[in-house]
C-alpha positions in Angstrom: 49.7 199.7 -12.2 51.5 198.3 -9.1 49.8 198.5 -5.7 52.6 199.3 -3.2 50.2 200.0 -0.3 50.0 196.4 0.6 53.7 195.9 0.8 55.0 196.1 4.5 56.9 199.1 5.3 60.4 198.6 6.2 61.8 200.7 8.9 65.4 201.7 8.9 67.6 201.2 12.0 68.4 204.3 13.8 72.3 205.0 14.2 72.2 203.8 17.9 70.4 200.5 17.1 72.8 199.8 14.3 76.1 200.7 16.3 74.9 199.4 19.7 72.8 196.5 19.0 73.1 195.4 15.4 69.5 194.6 15.1 66.4 196.7 15.5 65.0 197.2 19.0 62.1 195.0 18.5 64.5 192.0 17.7 66.8 192.8 20.7 65.4 189.7 22.6 67.0 187.4 20.0 70.4 188.5 21.4 69.7 187.1 24.8 70.8 183.5 24.2 74.2 184.6 22.9 74.5 186.9 25.7 73.8 184.1 28.2 76.3 181.9 26.5 79.0 184.6 26.8 78.2 185.1 30.5 78.3 181.4 31.1 81.7 181.1 29.4 83.0 183.9 31.5 81.9 182.3 34.7 83.2 178.8 33.7 86.7 180.1 32.6 87.1 182.1 35.8 86.1 179.0 37.9 88.3 176.7 35.7 91.4 179.0 36.0 91.1 179.2 39.8 90.5 175.4 40.1 93.4 174.5 37.9 95.7 177.1 39.2 95.1 176.9 42.9 93.6 173.4 43.5 95.4 171.2 40.9 98.8 173.0 40.8 98.8 174.3 44.4 99.6 177.9 43.8 98.4 180.7 46.1 97.4 182.7 42.9 96.5 181.1 39.7 99.1 181.6 36.9 96.3 180.6 34.3 94.5 183.5 32.9 90.7 183.3 32.6 90.8 185.4 29.5 93.2 182.8 28.0 90.8 179.9 29.1 87.7 181.8 27.5 89.6 182.2 24.3 90.4 178.5 24.2 86.9 177.4 25.2 85.1 179.8 22.9 85.7 177.9 19.8 84.5 174.8 21.5 81.0 176.1 21.7 79.8 174.7 18.4 80.4 171.3 19.9 77.5 171.8 22.2 74.2 170.1 21.2 72.2 172.3 18.7 69.1 174.2 19.7 66.2 172.2 19.2 63.5 173.7 16.9 59.8 173.3 18.2 57.7 171.1 15.9 55.0 173.0 14.3 51.6 172.1 15.7 49.7 169.9 13.6 46.3 171.0 12.5 43.1 169.1 13.2 42.5 166.4 10.6 
């Protein structure tokens, strides 16, 4: 006979977890690095469009869209250095 009581129970995601977050609520903090990168990309693209349009090209209002720059800079994200995984602590020998 198979003992199923020792197996961990798997909780199904509720509809709002699945549709809003895509992960269970207890794993929501894992989304923060991606959210931070998206916010940083938005800020950089807004600044870069203003800098290039107003400062470099001399227009009063920039003709370069920040959204277009974000779309062009988005694929460049894999070129950033990879996230360094912490080394496992070595046990006492």
